[in-house]
C-alpha positions as protocol buffer text, in pm:
chain_id: "A"
residue {
  index: 1
  type: MET
  ca { x: 18089 y: 17576 z: 11977 }
}
residue {
  index: 2
  type: THR
  ca { x: 18438 y: 17688 z: 12071 }
}
residue {
  index: 3
  type: ASN
  ca { x: 18560 y: 17989 z: 11870 }
}
residue {
  index: 4
  type: LEU
  ca { x: 18913 y: 17972 z: 11737 }
}
residue {
  index: 5
  type: ASN
  ca { x: 19145 y: 18265 z: 11761 }
}
residue {
  index: 6
  type: SER
  ca { x: 19063 y: 18547 z: 11508 }
}
residue {
  index: 7
  type: ASN
  ca { x: 19424 y: 18540 z: 11388 }
}
residue {
  index: 8
  type: GLU
  ca { x: 19395 y: 18184 z: 11262 }
}
residue {
  index: 9
  type: PRO
  ca { x: 19296 y: 18137 z: 10895 }
}
residue {
  index: 10
  type: GLN
  ca { x: 18926 y: 18027 z: 10867 }
}
residue {
  index: 11
  type: MET
  ca { x: 18826 y: 17791 z: 10583 }
}
residue {
  index: 12
  type: GLU
  ca { x: 18529 y: 17875 z: 10374 }
}
residue {
  index: 13
  type: PRO
  ca { x: 18215 y: 17669 z: 10447 }
}
residue {
  index: 14
  type: LEU
  ca { x: 18146 y: 17377 z: 10216 }
}
residue {
  index: 15
  type: SER
  ca { x: 17815 y: 17284 z: 10076 }
}
residue {
  index: 16
  type: ARG
  ca { x: 17650 y: 16944 z: 10118 }
}
residue {
  index: 17
  type: VAL
  ca { x: 17735 y: 16839 z: 9758 }
}
residue {
  index: 18
  type: GLN
  ca { x: 18103 y: 16951 z: 9799 }
}
residue {
  index: 19
  type: VAL
  ca { x: 18130 y: 16750 z: 10110 }
}
residue {
  index: 20
  type: LEU
  ca { x: 17986 y: 16441 z: 9966 }
}
residue {
  index: 21
  type: VAL
  ca { x: 18195 y: 16483 z: 9649 }
}
residue {
  index: 22
  type: ALA
  ca { x: 18507 y: 16525 z: 9848 }
}
residue {
  index: 23
  type: MET
  ca { x: 18431 y: 16210 z: 10052 }
}
residue {
  index: 24
  type: GLY
  ca { x: 18370 y: 16000 z: 9737 }
}
residue {
  index: 25
  type: VAL
  ca { x: 18663 y: 16126 z: 9546 }
}
residue {
  index: 26
  type: THR
  ca { x: 18884 y: 16080 z: 9843 }
}
residue {
  index: 27
  type: ALA
  ca { x: 18766 y: 15727 z: 9897 }
}
residue {
  index: 28
  type: LEU
  ca { x: 18814 y: 15657 z: 9521 }
}
residue {
  index: 29
  type: VAL
  ca { x: 19162 y: 15791 z: 9529 }
}
residue {
  index: 30
  type: LEU
  ca { x: 19262 y: 15594 z: 9834 }
}
residue {
  index: 31
  type: LEU
  ca { x: 19117 y: 15276 z: 9673 }
}
residue {
  index: 32
  type: MET
  ca { x: 19293 y: 15343 z: 9357 }
}
residue {
  index: 33
  type: VAL
  ca { x: 19627 y: 15397 z: 9544 }
}
residue {
  index: 34
  type: ALA
  ca { x: 19580 y: 15074 z: 9733 }
}
residue {
  index: 35
  type: ARG
  ca { x: 19499 y: 14892 z: 9395 }
}
residue {
  index: 36
  type: PHE
  ca { x: 19810 y: 15040 z: 9223 }
}
residue {
  index: 37
  type: TRP
  ca { x: 20033 y: 14947 z: 9522 }
}
residue {
  index: 38
  type: LEU
  ca { x: 19912 y: 14598 z: 9485 }
}
residue {
  index: 39
  type: LEU
  ca { x: 20003 y: 14593 z: 9116 }
}
residue {
  index: 40
  type: PHE
  ca { x: 20359 y: 14678 z: 9192 }
}
residue {
  index: 41
  type: ASP
  ca { x: 20409 y: 14489 z: 9524 }
}
residue {
  index: 42
  type: SER
  ca { x: 20316 y: 14146 z: 9617 }
}
residue {
  index: 43
  type: VAL
  ca { x: 20132 y: 14220 z: 9955 }
}
residue {
  index: 44
  type: VAL
  ca { x: 19985 y: 13940 z: 10149 }
}
residue {
  index: 45
  type: MET
  ca { x: 19671 y: 14106 z: 10287 }
}
residue {
  index: 46
  type: LEU
  ca { x: 19509 y: 14014 z: 10610 }
}
residue {
  index: 47
  type: SER
  ca { x: 19206 y: 13784 z: 10595 }
}
residue {
  index: 48
  type: VAL
  ca { x: 18861 y: 13944 z: 10584 }
}
residue {
  index: 49
  type: ALA
  ca { x: 18630 y: 13692 z: 10771 }
}
residue {
  index: 50
  type: PHE
  ca { x: 18298 y: 13788 z: 10930 }
}
residue {
  index: 51
  type: ASP
  ca { x: 18166 y: 13626 z: 11236 }
}
residue {
  index: 52
  type: ALA
  ca { x: 17993 y: 13732 z: 11560 }
}
residue {
  index: 53
  type: GLU
  ca { x: 18334 y: 13766 z: 11739 }
}
residue {
  index: 54
  type: VAL
  ca { x: 18467 y: 13982 z: 11482 }
}
residue {
  index: 55
  type: LEU
  ca { x: 18157 y: 14205 z: 11481 }
}
residue {
  index: 56
  type: LEU
  ca { x: 18166 y: 14224 z: 11854 }
}
residue {
  index: 57
  type: LEU
  ca { x: 18544 y: 14310 z: 11859 }
}
residue {
  index: 58
  type: GLY
  ca { x: 18509 y: 14567 z: 11589 }
}
residue {
  index: 59
  type: LEU
  ca { x: 18222 y: 14738 z: 11749 }
}
residue {
  index: 60
  type: SER
  ca { x: 18381 y: 14738 z: 12099 }
}
residue {
  index: 61
  type: ILE
  ca { x: 18699 y: 14895 z: 11957 }
}
residue {
  index: 62
  type: GLY
  ca { x: 18511 y: 15154 z: 11779 }
}
residue {
  index: 63
  type: LEU
  ca { x: 18303 y: 15241 z: 12078 }
}
residue {
  index: 64
  type: GLY
  ca { x: 18618 y: 15251 z: 12276 }
}
residue {
  index: 65
  type: ILE
  ca { x: 18791 y: 15479 z: 12046 }
}
residue {
  index: 66
  type: THR
  ca { x: 18471 y: 15702 z: 12047 }
}
residue {
  index: 67
  type: GLY
  ca { x: 18483 y: 15705 z: 12418 }
}
residue {
  index: 68
  type: ALA
  ca { x: 18849 y: 15791 z: 12442 }
}
residue {
  index: 69
  type: SER
  ca { x: 18788 y: 16064 z: 12168 }
}
residue {
  index: 70
  type: ALA
  ca { x: 18521 y: 16215 z: 12396 }
}
residue {
  index: 71
  type: ILE
  ca { x: 18747 y: 16231 z: 12696 }
}
residue {
  index: 72
  type: ALA
  ca { x: 19033 y: 16385 z: 12475 }
}
residue {
  index: 73
  type: TYR
  ca { x: 18775 y: 16630 z: 12353 }
}
residue {
  index: 74
  type: GLU
  ca { x: 18688 y: 16737 z: 12717 }
}
residue {
  index: 75
  type: VAL
  ca { x: 19028 y: 16751 z: 12857 }
}
residue {
  index: 76
  type: TRP
  ca { x: 19263 y: 16867 z: 12577 }
}
residue {
  index: 77
  type: PRO
  ca { x: 19148 y: 17218 z: 12443 }
}
residue {
  index: 78
  type: GLY
  ca { x: 19367 y: 17200 z: 12132 }
}
residue {
  index: 79
  type: TYR
  ca { x: 19215 y: 16878 z: 12021 }
}
residue {
  index: 80
  type: ARG
  ca { x: 18866 y: 17020 z: 12101 }
}
residue {
  index: 81
  type: ASP
  ca { x: 18925 y: 17329 z: 11891 }
}
residue {
  index: 82
  type: SER
  ca { x: 19079 y: 17136 z: 11611 }
}
residue {
  index: 83
  type: ALA
  ca { x: 18805 y: 16870 z: 11602 }
}
residue {
  index: 84
  type: ASN
  ca { x: 18545 y: 17139 z: 11630 }
}
residue {
  index: 85
  type: MET
  ca { x: 18700 y: 17316 z: 11320 }
}
residue {
  index: 86
  type: TYR
  ca { x: 18730 y: 16995 z: 11118 }
}
residue {
  index: 87
  type: LEU
  ca { x: 18393 y: 16843 z: 11210 }
}
residue {
  index: 88
  type: LYS
  ca { x: 18203 y: 17167 z: 11162 }
}
residue {
  index: 89
  type: LEU
  ca { x: 18363 y: 17186 z: 10802 }
}
residue {
  index: 90
  type: VAL
  ca { x: 18273 y: 16837 z: 10731 }
}
residue {
  index: 91
  type: LEU
  ca { x: 17942 y: 16753 z: 10916 }
}
residue {
  index: 92
  type: GLU
  ca { x: 17764 y: 17075 z: 10944 }
}
residue {
  index: 93
  type: PRO
  ca { x: 17640 y: 17077 z: 10570 }
}
residue {
  index: 94
  type: LEU
  ca { x: 17543 y: 16697 z: 10583 }
}
residue {
  index: 95
  type: THR
  ca { x: 17193 y: 16568 z: 10649 }
}
residue {
  index: 96
  type: TRP
  ca { x: 17140 y: 16309 z: 10902 }
}
residue {
  index: 97
  type: SER
  ca { x: 17117 y: 16014 z: 10631 }
}
residue {
  index: 98
  type: ASP
  ca { x: 17451 y: 16151 z: 10484 }
}
residue {
  index: 99
  type: LEU
  ca { x: 17621 y: 16037 z: 10801 }
}
residue {
  index: 100
  type: ILE
  ca { x: 17603 y: 15664 z: 10676 }
}
residue {
  index: 101
  type: TRP
  ca { x: 17841 y: 15780 z: 10405 }
}
residue {
  index: 102
  type: MET
  ca { x: 18066 y: 15955 z: 10671 }
}
residue {
  index: 103
  type: GLY
  ca { x: 18090 y: 15624 z: 10858 }
}
residue {
  index: 104
  type: LEU
  ca { x: 18136 y: 15377 z: 10545 }
}
residue {
  index: 105
  type: LEU
  ca { x: 18355 y: 15568 z: 10293 }
}
residue {
  index: 106
  type: PRO
  ca { x: 18639 y: 15656 z: 10507 }
}
residue {
  index: 107
  type: GLY
  ca { x: 18608 y: 15345 z: 10716 }
}
residue {
  index: 108
  type: LEU
  ca { x: 18635 y: 15121 z: 10413 }
}
residue {
  index: 109
  type: SER
  ca { x: 18878 y: 15316 z: 10184 }
}
residue {
  index: 110
  type: GLU
  ca { x: 19124 y: 15424 z: 10471 }
}
residue {
  index: 111
  type: GLU
  ca { x: 19136 y: 15076 z: 10621 }
}
residue {
  index: 112
  type: LEU
  ca { x: 19188 y: 14910 z: 10295 }
}
residue {
  index: 113
  type: LEU
  ca { x: 19484 y: 15141 z: 10214 }
}
residue {
  index: 114
  type: PHE
  ca { x: 19652 y: 15184 z: 10553 }
}
residue {
  index: 115
  type: ARG
  ca { x: 19585 y: 14852 z: 10738 }
}
residue {
  index: 116
  type: GLY
  ca { x: 19492 y: 14639 z: 10427 }
}
residue {
  index: 117
  type: VAL
  ca { x: 19795 y: 14722 z: 10198 }
}
residue {
  index: 118
  type: MET
  ca { x: 20035 y: 14955 z: 10368 }
}
residue {
  index: 119
  type: LEU
  ca { x: 20068 y: 14765 z: 10703 }
}
residue {
  index: 120
  type: PRO
  ca { x: 20149 y: 14427 z: 10552 }
}
residue {
  index: 121
  type: ALA
  ca { x: 20362 y: 14583 z: 10274 }
}
residue {
  index: 122
  type: ILE
  ca { x: 20583 y: 14753 z: 10523 }
}
residue {
  index: 123
  type: GLY
  ca { x: 20563 y: 14472 z: 10770 }
}
residue {
  index: 124
  type: LEU
  ca { x: 20330 y: 14309 z: 11029 }
}
residue {
  index: 125
  type: ASN
  ca { x: 20543 y: 14442 z: 11291 }
}
residue {
  index: 126
  type: VAL
  ca { x: 20611 y: 14771 z: 11502 }
}
residue {
  index: 127
  type: TYR
  ca { x: 20763 y: 14948 z: 11203 }
}
residue {
  index: 128
  type: GLY
  ca { x: 20457 y: 14874 z: 10985 }
}
residue {
  index: 129
  type: VAL
  ca { x: 20224 y: 14990 z: 11268 }
}
residue {
  index: 130
  type: ILE
  ca { x: 20401 y: 15311 z: 11336 }
}
residue {
  index: 131
  type: PHE
  ca { x: 20460 y: 15404 z: 10970 }
}
residue {
  index: 132
  type: SER
  ca { x: 20109 y: 15332 z: 10866 }
}
residue {
  index: 133
  type: SER
  ca { x: 19977 y: 15511 z: 11165 }
}
residue {
  index: 134
  type: LEU
  ca { x: 20173 y: 15830 z: 11089 }
}
residue {
  index: 135
  type: CYS
  ca { x: 20058 y: 15831 z: 10741 }
}
residue {
  index: 136
  type: PHE
  ca { x: 19697 y: 15786 z: 10848 }
}
residue {
  index: 137
  type: GLY
  ca { x: 19745 y: 16080 z: 11082 }
}
residue {
  index: 138
  type: VAL
  ca { x: 19888 y: 16299 z: 10812 }
}
residue {
  index: 139
  type: LEU
  ca { x: 19595 y: 16230 z: 10588 }
}
residue {
  index: 140
  type: HIS
  ca { x: 19389 y: 16413 z: 10849 }
}
residue {
  index: 141
  type: LEU
  ca { x: 19588 y: 16730 z: 10813 }
}
residue {
  index: 142
  type: SER
  ca { x: 19376 y: 17002 z: 10675 }
}
residue {
  index: 143
  type: GLY
  ca { x: 19603 y: 17293 z: 10780 }
}
residue {
  index: 144
  type: LEU
  ca { x: 19900 y: 17344 z: 11024 }
}
residue {
  index: 145
  type: GLN
  ca { x: 19664 y: 17483 z: 11303 }
}
residue {
  index: 146
  type: GLN
  ca { x: 19508 y: 17120 z: 11284 }
}
residue {
  index: 147
  type: TRP
  ca { x: 19810 y: 16943 z: 11446 }
}
residue {
  index: 148
  type: PRO
  ca { x: 19621 y: 16831 z: 11756 }
}
residue {
  index: 149
  type: TYR
  ca { x: 19362 y: 16646 z: 11528 }
}
residue {
  index: 150
  type: VAL
  ca { x: 19654 y: 16495 z: 11345 }
}
residue {
  index: 151
  type: VAL
  ca { x: 19825 y: 16373 z: 11654 }
}
residue {
  index: 152
  type: TRP
  ca { x: 19487 y: 16216 z: 11770 }
}
residue {
  index: 153
  type: ALA
  ca { x: 19428 y: 16053 z: 11429 }
}
residue {
  index: 154
  type: THR
  ca { x: 19776 y: 15895 z: 11443 }
}
residue {
  index: 155
  type: VAL
  ca { x: 19699 y: 15756 z: 11809 }
}
residue {
  index: 156
  type: ILE
  ca { x: 19375 y: 15599 z: 11658 }
}
residue {
  index: 157
  type: GLY
  ca { x: 19581 y: 15477 z: 11362 }
}
residue {
  index: 158
  type: LEU
  ca { x: 19791 y: 15285 z: 11618 }
}
residue {
  index: 159
  type: VAL
  ca { x: 19492 y: 15140 z: 11773 }
}
residue {
  index: 160
  type: LEU
  ca { x: 19345 y: 15038 z: 11445 }
}
residue {
  index: 161
  type: ALA
  ca { x: 19676 y: 14883 z: 11325 }
}
residue {
  index: 162
  type: MET
  ca { x: 19722 y: 14694 z: 11651 }
}
residue {
  index: 163
  type: SER
  ca { x: 19365 y: 14565 z: 11623 }
}
residue {
  index: 164
  type: ALA
  ca { x: 19435 y: 14428 z: 11268 }
}
residue {
  index: 165
  type: LEU
  ca { x: 19765 y: 14266 z: 11397 }
}
residue {
  index: 166
  type: TRP
  ca { x: 19610 y: 14111 z: 11700 }
}
residue {
  index: 167
  type: SER
  ca { x: 19299 y: 13978 z: 11517 }
}
residue {
  index: 168
  type: GLY
  ca { x: 19475 y: 13898 z: 11188 }
}
residue {
  index: 169
  type: ASN
  ca { x: 19148 y: 14012 z: 11045 }
}
residue {
  index: 170
  type: LEU
  ca { x: 19105 y: 14343 z: 10820 }
}
residue {
  index: 171
  type: LEU
  ca { x: 18735 y: 14355 z: 10914 }
}
residue {
  index: 172
  type: VAL
  ca { x: 18815 y: 14436 z: 11276 }
}
residue {
  index: 173
  type: PRO
  ca { x: 18964 y: 14767 z: 11206 }
}
residue {
  index: 174
  type: ILE
  ca { x: 18716 y: 14843 z: 10926 }
}
residue {
  index: 175
  type: LEU
  ca { x: 18421 y: 14786 z: 11177 }
}
residue {
  index: 176
  type: ALA
  ca { x: 18591 y: 14989 z: 11443 }
}
residue {
  index: 177
  type: HIS
  ca { x: 18670 y: 15277 z: 11206 }
}
residue {
  index: 178
  type: THR
  ca { x: 18317 y: 15283 z: 11052 }
}
residue {
  index: 179
  type: THR
  ca { x: 18163 y: 15264 z: 11406 }
}
residue {
  index: 180
  type: THR
  ca { x: 18391 y: 15546 z: 11543 }
}
residue {
  index: 181
  type: ASN
  ca { x: 18298 y: 15780 z: 11239 }
}
residue {
  index: 182
  type: LEU
  ca { x: 17935 y: 15697 z: 11258 }
}
residue {
  index: 183
  type: VAL
  ca { x: 17887 y: 15734 z: 11636 }
}
residue {
  index: 184
  type: ALA
  ca { x: 18108 y: 16035 z: 11677 }
}
residue {
  index: 185
  type: SER
  ca { x: 17929 y: 16205 z: 11373 }
}
residue {
  index: 186
  type: LEU
  ca { x: 17585 y: 16139 z: 11525 }
}
residue {
  index: 187
  type: PHE
  ca { x: 17688 y: 16281 z: 11867 }
}
residue {
  index: 188
  type: TRP
  ca { x: 17837 y: 16587 z: 11696 }
}
residue {
  index: 189
  type: LYS
  ca { x: 17516 y: 16647 z: 11492 }
}
residue {
  index: 190
  type: VAL
  ca { x: 17308 y: 16614 z: 11799 }
}
residue {
  index: 191
  type: LYS
  ca { x: 17512 y: 16866 z: 11995 }
}
residue {
  index: 192
  type: TYR
  ca { x: 17587 y: 17120 z: 11727 }
}
residue {
  index: 193
  type: ASP
  ca { x: 17328 y: 17085 z: 11448 }
}
residue {
  index: 194
  type: ASN
  ca { x: 17093 y: 17374 z: 11556 }
}
residue {
  index: 195
  type: LEU
  ca { x: 17375 y: 17614 z: 11639 }
}
């Protein structure tokens, strides 16, 4: 694993229970924010309709994001260091079966808030796409040294928001996000689990 500069602050390792609780609480908070938003704003959400085409599109976008992330990881040292720091903190304590939660909880809760509620509330237009994507990127900020990870998350937010607009179906970004998290987590665990 790439070592970060010794003058950068290091985060204390988390236990498996701490990571799982943090994921669960974060998902619950995001879902509550989405629900409260809907109480105070009449938002017409995108449809959530499942069919084979939606499944294929969501999986394809998710695998495309994962491939693009792998390329960014190889060619952008700042992103690689930032991703390693974040992923080590979150994934290292998890078991292989916990990765299912790593895929599902953020994939569902983040998409329901950012693409399900925020995007249509702001507007199904370029302003809504940009604002919801910036908020999505900031959600991934765990420290100022993590700015490359935030930039990358913002770019992914743009892709997910555009997939929601193009398809008119919230299930597409949910499937893409869940696929990305699950596949990237699996690859990271395979590469670094025994280090």
